[in-house]
C-alpha positions in Angstrom: 230.8 140.5 62.9 226.9 141.4 63.7 224.6 138.5 63.1 221.2 138.5 61.4 218.2 137.4 63.9 217.0 134.4 61.6 219.8 132.7 63.9 218.8 130.9 67.0 219.6 129.2 70.1 217.6 126.8 71.6 217.6 126.6 75.2 217.0 123.4 76.9 215.7 124.2 80.8 214.3 121.7 83.2 215.0 120.2 87.0 217.9 118.4 87.5 217.4 114.5 86.5 214.7 115.1 84.5 216.6 114.2 81.1 217.9 117.4 79.9 220.9 116.1 78.0 219.3 113.3 76.1 216.6 115.7 74.7 219.0 118.4 73.9 221.8 115.7 72.0 218.3 114.7 69.8 217.1 118.4 69.6 220.8 118.7 68.1 221.2 115.8 66.6 218.1 117.1 64.1 219.2 120.7 63.6 222.7 118.6 62.8 224.2 121.7 64.9 226.4 121.6 68.4 225.5 121.8 71.6 226.6 124.5 74.5 226.5 123.2 78.3 225.0 125.5 80.2 226.1 123.6 83.5 228.3 125.9 86.5 229.6 122.6 87.9 230.0 119.8 84.6 232.6 122.7 83.5 235.1 121.3 85.9 237.1 118.1 84.8 237.9 116.9 88.1 233.8 115.9 88.4 232.6 114.0 85.8 230.6 111.3 88.0 228.4 113.6 90.8 227.9 116.7 87.4 226.7 113.8 85.6 228.3 114.6 82.0 227.0 113.1 79.5 228.6 109.7 78.9 231.3 108.9 76.2 228.8 107.6 73.8 226.8 110.9 73.7 229.9 113.3 74.0 230.6 111.7 70.5 227.4 111.9 69.3 227.1 115.5 69.6 229.2 118.0 69.9 229.2 119.8 73.0 231.5 123.2 74.9 231.9 123.6 78.5 231.8 120.2 79.7 235.5 119.3 81.0 236.4 122.8 80.2 238.3 124.5 83.1 239.2 123.9 86.8 238.0 123.2 90.0 241.3 125.2 91.1 239.9 128.7 88.6 237.4 131.2 89.8 234.6 131.2 87.7 231.3 132.5 87.6 227.9 134.2 85.6 229.6 137.0 85.2 232.9 135.0 83.2 230.5 132.4 81.8 228.6 134.8 80.0 230.9 136.2 78.3 233.0 133.6 77.2 229.5 131.4 76.4 229.1 135.2 73.8 232.3 134.1 72.2 231.5 130.5 71.5 228.2 131.3 70.4 229.1 134.0 68.1 231.2 131.7 66.5 229.4 129.0 66.1 226.7 131.1 64.4 228.8 131.4 62.0 228.6 127.8 61.2 225.1 127.2 62.0 221.7 128.8 62.1 220.5 127.0 65.5 223.0 126.2 68.1 221.1 124.4 71.1 222.5 125.3 75.3 221.4 122.5 78.1 221.8 123.0 81.3 220.0 123.7 84.7 221.7 126.9 86.1 219.3 129.6 86.4 222.2 132.4 86.4 224.3 130.5 83.9 221.1 130.4 81.0 219.8 133.7 82.4 223.9 135.4 82.2 222.9 134.0 78.3 219.6 134.4 77.8 219.5 138.1 79.7 222.4 139.7 80.4 224.4 139.8 83.8 222.7 142.7 86.8 225.5 145.1 87.2 226.3 145.5 91.0 227.2 148.6 92.9 230.0 149.0 95.0 230.3 147.7 98.1 231.7 148.6 101.6 235.1 145.7 102.0 234.7 146.9 106.1 231.1 144.7 105.8 232.5 141.8 104.2 235.2 141.7 106.4 232.6 141.8 109.1 230.1 139.3 107.4 233.2 136.7 106.6 234.6 137.2 110.0 230.8 136.4 111.2 230.9 133.0 109.1 234.1 132.4 110.5 232.7 132.1 113.6 229.8 129.5 112.8 227.2 132.1 113.3 226.0 130.7 109.3 222.2 130.5 110.5 222.4 134.4 111.6 223.7 135.5 108.6 220.7 133.2 106.8 218.3 134.7 109.1 219.3 138.8 108.6 218.9 138.0 105.1 215.7 136.6 105.6 215.0 140.1 106.7 216.2 142.4 104.4 215.2 140.3 101.6 213.0 137.3 101.9 212.5 137.7 97.9 216.2 136.4 97.3 215.7 134.6 100.4 213.6 132.6 99.0 215.4 131.9 95.9 219.1 131.3 97.4 220.8 128.0 97.8 221.0 128.9 101.5 224.1 126.4 102.3 225.9 128.3 99.7 228.2 131.1 102.2 229.1 132.7 99.2 226.0 133.9 97.6 224.5 134.9 100.8 227.5 137.0 102.1 227.4 138.8 98.6 223.4 139.8 99.4 224.0 140.3 102.4 226.9 143.0 101.8 224.9 144.7 98.9 222.0 145.3 101.4 224.4 146.6 103.9 225.9 148.4 101.4 222.9 150.7 100.4 220.2 150.2 102.4 218.2 147.9 99.6 217.7 144.8 98.6 220.0 142.3 97.0 216.4 141.6 95.0 216.5 145.4 93.5 219.4 145.1 91.5 218.7 142.0 89.6 215.7 143.9 87.5 217.8 145.5 84.5 216.6 145.8 81.3 217.3 142.6 79.5 220.4 142.9 77.3 219.9 142.4 73.6 221.1 139.5 72.0 222.5 138.9 68.1 220.6 135.9 67.3 216.7 135.2 68.5 216.1 132.9 71.7 213.5 129.5 71.7 213.4 128.6 75.2 212.2 125.0 76.1 211.2 123.5 79.0 211.2 120.2 80.6 209.4 118.8 83.3 207.3 116.1 85.0 205.2 115.2 87.2 206.7 115.3 91.2 206.3 111.3 92.0 208.6 110.4 88.4 210.7 113.1 89.0 211.8 111.9 92.6 211.9 108.7 91.2 213.9 109.8 88.2 216.3 111.5 91.0 216.8 109.3 93.4 217.5 106.9 90.6 219.9 108.5 89.2 221.9 109.0 92.9 221.8 105.6 92.8 223.1 105.1 89.7 226.5 107.9 90.4 227.0 105.1 94.1 227.5 102.4 92.4 229.3 104.3 89.7 231.7 105.4 92.3 230.8 108.7 93.2 232.2 108.0 96.5 235.8 107.1 96.0 235.3 110.6 93.5 234.6 112.8 96.0 236.9 111.4 98.1 240.0 112.1 95.8 238.8 116.0 95.6 238.1 115.8 99.5 242.0 118.0 100.4 239.6 121.0 98.1 236.6 120.7 99.9 237.1 124.7 100.9 236.8 125.6 96.9 234.0 127.4 96.2 233.1 125.3 93.3 232.8 122.2 95.8 230.3 123.6 97.3 227.5 121.6 95.6 225.0 118.4 95.9 226.7 115.5 95.9 230.6 116.3 97.1 229.2 118.6 100.7 227.0 115.7 101.9 230.6 112.6 101.5 232.9 115.8 102.8 230.2 115.6 106.1 230.6 111.9 105.9 234.4 111.6 105.3 233.9 114.5 108.6 233.2 112.0 110.7 229.5 114.3 110.7 227.3 111.4 109.1 227.7 107.8 108.3 227.8 106.6 104.8 224.2 105.8 104.9 223.3 109.6 105.7 225.4 111.4 103.0 223.8 109.1 100.0 220.0 110.3 101.7 221.4 113.8 102.3 222.5 113.6 98.8 218.8 112.4 97.6 216.8 115.0 99.5 219.1 118.2 98.7 218.8 117.2 94.6 215.1 117.0 95.2 215.0 120.1 97.1 217.6 121.7 94.4 214.3 120.8 92.2 212.1 122.4 93.6 214.4 125.3 93.6 215.3 125.2 89.1 211.3 125.1 88.7 210.6 127.7 90.7 212.9 129.9 89.3 212.9 128.9 85.7 208.6 128.7 86.3 208.7 132.7 86.4 210.0 133.0 82.9 207.3 133.3 81.3 208.7 133.1 77.6 209.8 129.1 78.6 206.9 127.0 76.5 207.2 123.6 78.4 207.0 119.8 78.1 207.5 116.7 78.9 210.5 114.2 78.7 208.7 112.0 76.0 207.7 114.3 73.6 210.1 114.7 71.7 207.9 115.3 68.3 206.4 117.7 69.6 209.1 120.2 70.5 211.0 119.6 67.9 207.4 120.2 65.2 207.2 123.4 67.7 210.4 125.0 67.6 210.3 124.8 64.1 207.3 126.3 64.1 209.0 129.4 65.8 211.8 129.3 64.0 210.0 129.6 61.0 208.4 133.0 61.7 211.2 134.7 62.8 
């Protein structure tokens, strides 16, 4: 069933810790609708504290989707999310004129709003060679090679995400082109309108919010949560801030105090990466966390013009 363009997806984006969850809930309440989470780690049911899933009270106040919906043992990526999220949106738009999406996972949001870029086939021998180098401890050499071959993507990618670095390198080495050059496919047309709202605040306040949130995670038992999944530390789903720092601690590479400090530092770094990505999207209109009334007024005006 095709959807009328009178249907609208309100997308709430911004850096980690800025307050997207609470803003999204209030906006969803206002429009009497449901929330689709666009967080690549909150989908995993084994992770709660370190992924900062909404509280039980928040989850009961507005229906959420893609929270604890999958397992860390599943292979999950932005392409699969695009497929599942669009199927869900099609169902939700049969009930609602407006749906809210909330999250900070850049690729997941782009997957729904723009579509996944089509990548060329790669050479299996090149992939295996890169994996052998990774296994031999040449990660820093792989990073330098990516910086040389595709400096644009090097500035965007999570340099601790081995899988993404290897994938980008295999594309570069197989095609002789930059990985970034394949990230510019024309946007796919969606059967609904998209209104993007960015939430941000000044750096000092954001860093304070992030540091305090990490402290609360520690108080709630993040260390024990990380220890419960420690035996699965090789999974891509666990290669994320808030867990890999604890894994290093459990391996005896760092102290407990260092692990907490690294979580705060890496969370701040991730926030900067998110903002760099989102600031390049000129379709996003930015607000402070406290400007809820302004966000709703702006959104209503945008909807009325469609």
